[in-house]
C-alpha positions as CSV (number, residue, x, y, z in Angstrom):
1,X,19.3,34.0,-9.2
2,X,16.2,32.6,-7.6
3,X,16.5,29.0,-7.0
4,X,12.8,28.5,-6.7
5,X,11.7,28.9,-10.1
6,X,14.7,26.8,-11.1
7,X,13.6,24.0,-8.9
8,X,10.0,24.2,-10.1
9,X,11.1,24.2,-13.9
10,X,13.7,21.6,-13.7
11,X,11.3,19.5,-11.4
12,X,8.4,19.6,-13.9
13,X,10.4,19.0,-16.9
14,X,11.9,15.9,-15.4
15,X,8.4,14.6,-14.2
16,X,7.1,15.0,-17.8
17,X,10.1,13.3,-19.4
18,X,10.3,10.4,-16.8
19,X,6.5,9.8,-16.9
20,X,6.1,9.5,-20.5
21,X,9.3,7.4,-20.8
22,X,7.8,5.0,-18.1
23,X,4.6,5.0,-19.9
24,X,6.0,3.8,-23.3
25,X,8.5,1.4,-21.8
26,X,7.6,-2.5,-22.2
27,X,9.3,-3.4,-19.2
28,X,7.3,-3.6,-15.9
29,X,4.4,-2.1,-17.6
30,X,1.8,-2.5,-14.9
31,X,3.9,-1.2,-12.2
32,X,5.3,1.7,-14.2
33,X,2.0,3.2,-14.6
34,X,1.9,3.6,-10.8
35,X,5.5,5.1,-11.0
36,X,4.5,7.6,-13.5
37,X,1.3,8.6,-11.5
38,X,3.7,9.5,-8.5
39,X,5.9,11.4,-10.7
40,X,3.3,13.3,-12.2
41,X,1.7,13.9,-8.5
42,X,5.1,15.1,-7.3
43,X,5.0,17.5,-10.3
44,X,1.6,18.7,-9.5
45,X,2.8,19.6,-6.0
46,X,5.8,21.5,-7.5
47,X,3.4,23.5,-9.8
48,X,1.0,24.2,-6.9
49,X,3.9,25.2,-4.6
50,X,4.8,27.9,-7.3
51,X,1.3,28.7,-8.0
52,X,0.9,29.8,-4.0
53,X,4.3,31.6,-4.2
54,X,3.1,33.9,-7.0
55,X,-0.5,34.6,-5.7
56,X,-2.0,33.0,-8.5
57,X,-4.7,31.5,-6.7
58,X,-6.1,35.3,-6.0
59,X,-5.7,36.1,-9.9
60,X,-7.7,32.8,-10.9
61,X,-9.9,31.4,-8.4
62,X,-11.1,28.5,-10.6
63,X,-7.6,26.9,-9.5
64,X,-9.5,26.3,-6.1
65,X,-11.0,23.4,-8.1
66,X,-7.8,21.6,-8.0
67,X,-6.1,20.1,-5.0
68,X,-3.2,22.3,-3.3
69,X,-1.1,19.2,-3.9
70,X,-1.5,15.5,-3.9
71,X,0.2,14.4,-0.6
72,X,-2.6,11.9,0.9
73,X,-2.4,10.2,-2.7
74,X,1.5,9.9,-2.7
75,X,1.4,7.2,0.0
76,X,-1.2,4.9,-1.8
77,X,0.8,5.3,-5.1
78,X,4.1,4.3,-3.8
79,X,2.5,1.2,-2.0
80,X,0.7,0.1,-5.4
81,X,3.7,0.4,-7.2
82,X,5.9,-1.7,-4.7
83,X,3.0,-4.3,-4.5
84,X,2.9,-4.5,-8.3
85,X,6.7,-5.3,-8.5
86,X,6.9,-7.5,-5.3
87,X,3.7,-9.5,-5.0
88,X,1.0,-11.2,-6.9
89,X,-1.8,-10.0,-4.7
90,X,-4.8,-8.1,-5.9
91,X,-4.6,-4.3,-5.2
92,X,-7.2,-2.7,-3.3
93,X,-8.0,0.7,-5.0
94,X,-9.9,1.8,-2.2
95,X,-6.8,3.2,-0.7
96,X,-6.9,5.9,-3.4
97,X,-9.7,7.3,-1.4
98,X,-7.2,9.3,0.3
99,X,-6.8,11.3,-2.7
100,X,-10.1,13.2,-1.6
101,X,-8.3,14.5,1.6
102,X,-6.2,16.4,-0.5
103,X,-9.3,18.7,-1.8
104,X,-10.3,19.9,2.2
105,X,-8.1,23.0,1.7
106,X,-9.3,23.8,-1.9
107,X,-12.8,23.0,-1.0
108,X,-12.5,25.6,2.1
109,X,-11.2,28.5,-0.4
110,X,-14.0,27.3,-3.0
111,X,-16.4,28.2,-0.2
112,X,-15.1,31.3,1.6
113,X,-12.9,32.4,-1.6
114,X,-9.5,34.5,-0.5
115,X,-11.4,36.2,2.3
116,X,-10.7,34.6,5.3
117,X,-14.0,35.0,7.6
118,X,-12.5,32.6,10.2
119,X,-8.9,32.7,10.6
120,X,-8.9,29.9,12.9
121,X,-10.7,27.5,10.8
122,X,-8.5,28.3,7.8
123,X,-5.4,27.6,9.8
124,X,-6.7,24.4,11.1
125,X,-7.4,23.2,7.5
126,X,-4.0,24.7,6.4
127,X,-2.4,22.4,9.2
128,X,-4.2,19.6,8.5
129,X,-2.8,19.1,5.2
130,X,0.6,18.1,7.0
131,X,-1.2,14.9,8.2
132,X,-0.5,13.6,4.7
133,X,3.1,13.3,6.2
134,X,1.7,10.7,8.5
135,X,-0.2,8.7,5.8
136,X,3.1,8.9,3.5
137,X,5.1,7.0,6.4
138,X,2.5,4.7,7.1
139,X,2.4,3.3,3.4
140,X,6.5,3.7,3.1
141,X,6.6,1.4,6.1
142,X,4.1,-1.1,4.8
143,X,5.7,-0.9,1.7
144,X,8.9,-1.9,3.0
145,X,7.6,-4.9,4.7
146,X,6.5,-6.0,1.5
147,X,9.8,-5.5,-0.3
148,X,11.5,-7.4,2.5
149,X,9.2,-10.3,2.2
150,X,9.8,-10.3,-1.5
151,X,13.6,-10.4,-0.6
152,X,13.4,-13.4,1.5
153,X,11.6,-15.4,-1.2
154,X,13.9,-14.5,-3.9
155,X,16.6,-17.5,-3.5
156,X,13.3,-19.7,-3.6
157,X,12.7,-18.7,-7.2
158,X,15.7,-17.4,-8.9
159,X,19.2,-18.3,-9.8
160,X,20.7,-15.2,-10.3
161,X,19.2,-12.4,-7.9
162,X,21.5,-9.4,-8.2
163,X,18.9,-7.4,-10.7
164,X,15.8,-8.5,-8.9
165,X,16.4,-7.4,-5.4
166,X,14.7,-4.2,-5.5
167,X,17.4,-2.7,-3.0
168,X,16.9,0.8,-4.7
169,X,13.6,0.9,-3.4
170,X,14.4,-0.4,-0.1
171,X,17.0,2.1,0.3
172,X,14.7,4.7,-1.1
173,X,11.7,3.9,1.4
174,X,14.1,4.3,4.3
175,X,15.5,7.5,3.4
176,X,12.2,9.0,2.5
177,X,10.5,7.7,5.8
178,X,13.3,9.3,7.7
179,X,12.6,12.8,5.7
180,X,8.8,12.3,6.3
181,X,9.6,12.0,10.2
182,X,11.6,14.7,10.4
183,X,9.1,16.8,8.3
184,X,6.6,15.9,10.9
185,X,8.5,16.8,13.9
186,X,9.0,20.2,12.2
187,X,5.2,20.4,11.6
188,X,4.3,19.4,15.4
189,X,7.0,22.3,16.4
190,X,5.6,24.8,14.1
191,X,2.0,24.0,15.2
192,X,2.4,23.8,18.9
193,X,5.1,26.6,19.2
194,X,6.1,30.0,17.6
195,X,8.9,28.3,15.6
196,X,8.9,30.1,12.3
197,X,11.4,28.4,9.9
198,X,11.6,29.5,6.2
199,X,11.6,26.3,4.5
200,X,10.2,27.6,0.8
201,X,13.0,25.7,-0.9
202,X,12.9,22.5,1.5
203,X,9.9,20.9,0.0
204,X,10.6,21.6,-3.7
205,X,14.1,20.2,-3.2
206,X,12.9,17.1,-1.9
207,X,10.2,16.6,-4.6
208,X,13.0,17.1,-7.3
209,X,15.1,14.6,-5.6
210,X,12.4,12.1,-5.4
211,X,11.7,12.5,-9.1
212,X,15.2,11.9,-10.1
213,X,15.6,9.0,-8.0
214,X,12.1,7.5,-8.9
215,X,12.6,8.1,-12.6
216,X,15.9,6.9,-13.2
217,X,15.4,3.7,-10.7
218,X,12.5,2.9,-12.5
219,X,13.9,3.0,-16.0
220,X,16.7,1.2,-15.1
221,X,15.0,-1.5,-13.1
222,X,14.9,-4.8,-15.3
223,X,11.6,-6.8,-15.7
224,X,10.6,-8.4,-12.4
225,X,10.2,-12.1,-12.7
226,X,10.1,-13.2,-9.0
227,X,6.8,-11.8,-7.4
228,X,4.8,-13.9,-4.9
229,X,4.3,-17.6,-5.1
230,X,1.6,-19.0,-7.0
231,X,-0.8,-20.9,-4.6
232,X,-0.4,-24.7,-5.1
233,X,-3.5,-27.0,-5.0
234,X,-3.5,-29.3,-1.8
235,X,-1.4,-32.6,-2.6
236,X,-0.2,-35.4,-0.7
237,X,3.0,-33.8,0.0
238,X,5.4,-36.6,0.5
239,X,5.2,-38.7,-2.6
240,X,4.2,-35.7,-4.9
241,X,7.6,-34.0,-3.7
242,X,9.6,-36.7,-4.7
243,X,7.9,-36.9,-8.1
244,X,8.5,-33.2,-8.4
245,X,12.3,-33.4,-7.2
246,X,12.8,-36.3,-9.8
247,X,11.5,-33.9,-12.5
248,X,13.9,-31.0,-11.4
249,X,17.1,-33.1,-11.1
250,X,16.4,-34.6,-14.6
251,X,15.8,-31.2,-16.5
252,X,19.3,-30.2,-14.8
253,X,21.2,-33.3,-15.5
254,X,19.9,-34.1,-18.8
255,X,19.2,-30.8,-20.3
256,X,21.4,-28.6,-18.2
257,X,19.1,-26.0,-17.7
258,X,21.1,-24.3,-15.1
259,X,23.3,-23.0,-18.2
260,X,20.9,-20.6,-18.7
261,X,21.9,-17.3,-16.8
262,X,18.4,-16.0,-16.5
263,X,16.7,-19.2,-15.3
264,X,14.3,-19.0,-12.8
265,X,11.2,-20.6,-11.1
266,X,8.7,-19.2,-13.7
267,X,10.5,-20.7,-16.7
268,X,10.4,-24.1,-14.9
269,X,6.7,-23.7,-13.9
270,X,6.0,-23.8,-17.8
271,X,8.4,-26.3,-18.7
272,X,7.9,-28.8,-16.0
273,X,4.1,-28.0,-15.6
274,X,4.7,-27.4,-11.9
275,X,4.0,-24.3,-9.5
276,X,6.3,-22.0,-7.7
277,X,5.2,-23.5,-4.5
278,X,5.5,-27.1,-5.6
279,X,9.2,-26.4,-7.0
280,X,10.1,-24.9,-3.6
281,X,8.7,-27.9,-1.5
282,X,10.5,-30.5,-3.5
283,X,13.8,-28.8,-2.9
284,X,13.2,-27.6,0.6
285,X,11.9,-31.3,1.6
286,X,13.9,-33.4,-0.7
287,X,17.5,-31.6,-0.5
288,X,17.0,-29.0,2.2
289,X,17.9,-26.4,-0.4
290,X,16.4,-23.3,-1.9
291,X,16.2,-22.8,-5.7
292,X,19.3,-20.3,-5.6
293,X,21.6,-23.1,-4.1
294,X,20.0,-25.8,-6.3
295,X,21.0,-24.4,-9.6
296,X,24.3,-22.3,-8.5
297,X,25.6,-25.8,-7.2
298,X,25.2,-27.4,-10.8
299,X,27.1,-24.2,-12.2
300,X,29.7,-24.6,-9.7
301,X,30.4,-28.3,-10.6
302,X,30.3,-27.5,-14.3
303,X,32.8,-24.7,-13.8
304,X,35.2,-27.3,-12.2
305,X,34.8,-29.6,-15.0
306,X,35.2,-27.2,-17.9
307,X,38.1,-25.2,-16.1
308,X,40.2,-28.3,-16.5
309,X,39.8,-28.6,-20.3
310,X,39.2,-25.0,-21.6
311,X,42.5,-23.4,-21.2
312,X,41.8,-20.9,-23.9
313,X,39.1,-19.0,-22.1
314,X,39.6,-17.1,-18.9
315,X,37.9,-18.2,-15.7
316,X,35.3,-15.6,-16.2
317,X,34.5,-16.5,-19.7
318,X,34.1,-20.2,-18.5
319,X,32.0,-19.1,-15.9
320,X,29.5,-17.1,-18.0
321,X,29.3,-20.2,-20.0
322,X,28.0,-22.1,-16.8
323,X,25.1,-19.9,-16.3
324,X,26.7,-17.2,-14.2
325,X,25.3,-13.7,-14.9
326,X,28.5,-11.5,-14.0
327,X,32.1,-12.2,-12.6
328,X,31.3,-10.9,-9.4
329,X,28.2,-13.0,-9.1
330,X,30.5,-15.9,-10.0
331,X,33.3,-15.0,-7.6
332,X,30.8,-14.7,-4.5
333,X,28.8,-17.6,-5.4
334,X,31.8,-19.9,-5.8
335,X,33.4,-18.7,-2.6
336,X,29.8,-19.1,-1.0
337,X,29.7,-22.8,-2.1
338,X,33.1,-24.1,-2.1
339,X,34.9,-21.9,1.0
340,X,37.5,-20.6,-1.5
341,X,38.0,-18.1,-4.5
342,X,38.0,-19.5,-8.0
343,X,41.7,-18.5,-8.3
344,X,42.6,-20.4,-5.1
345,X,40.5,-23.5,-6.4
346,X,42.4,-23.4,-9.8
347,X,46.0,-23.2,-8.1
348,X,44.8,-26.1,-5.7
349,X,43.6,-28.0,-8.4
350,X,46.9,-27.9,-10.5
């Protein structure tokens, strides 16, 4: 069985299903538009590689009105997707002008047709398309820095961070970056030597794998609630931070907001009429803590008080009542805060 048609068909089918599903999803709606565009672009690359392998450009000259593939546009789209998830910064859509570079090869054939009056010029134009690997690699590197900055701020904004880390995107960016660099080395060797490696299945295989990874990861990603800090108005930090800290402590001790397992800075922004930056400054300056530690210390103390009386519940059941999102999170946070596992604490307390 010829694997290329199977790869093309399965990849295009999945690209269509994933992109439509992402567009109708109610989660991360703005970001998912870019993710759907990435997946559609990968599907277009698959279709174009199939058209080239079957010599359809010879039979249908109007295909030269389309780009041979959307390689230069992939980098900005990946960057926009990650920015829309992890940052509040306004997107600069001028980055999308890179898509025009995808038309260089098509313009050549639109002018000269399939007859090659200047084989050297065609070879240069053909090889220039591989420079998209450099563009993608650069945008992946920038995107990874955005994710790392986002992850560094998570504990300032969330009490439960496990579903918000975007680790799957960080892993994706690193693996794809490595793949791009290997492809770039291969391209340099082909361009500068007589190396001739049949890589007909390599590019379609990579496209199909990326379509699956992004599609499944995007659909499984919960709503992101921890984007970049909202800018606070300039205030007299000392006295203002004390007032803000009092508001935070009262909201915990009187209303026990820490019992909400999805409690985050955005919720407190609305409830206390503070910005995320003001909340962070109050905790850092007043207590030397981040939001994550502040909330989870209350949860640990609540667990200690409840576990002594609620003998009809398991430790995990009590932990979930105290605001922890899962058994794993509870055990990790409890060990982090007390230096012992919950079972060890229960044994010692008895």
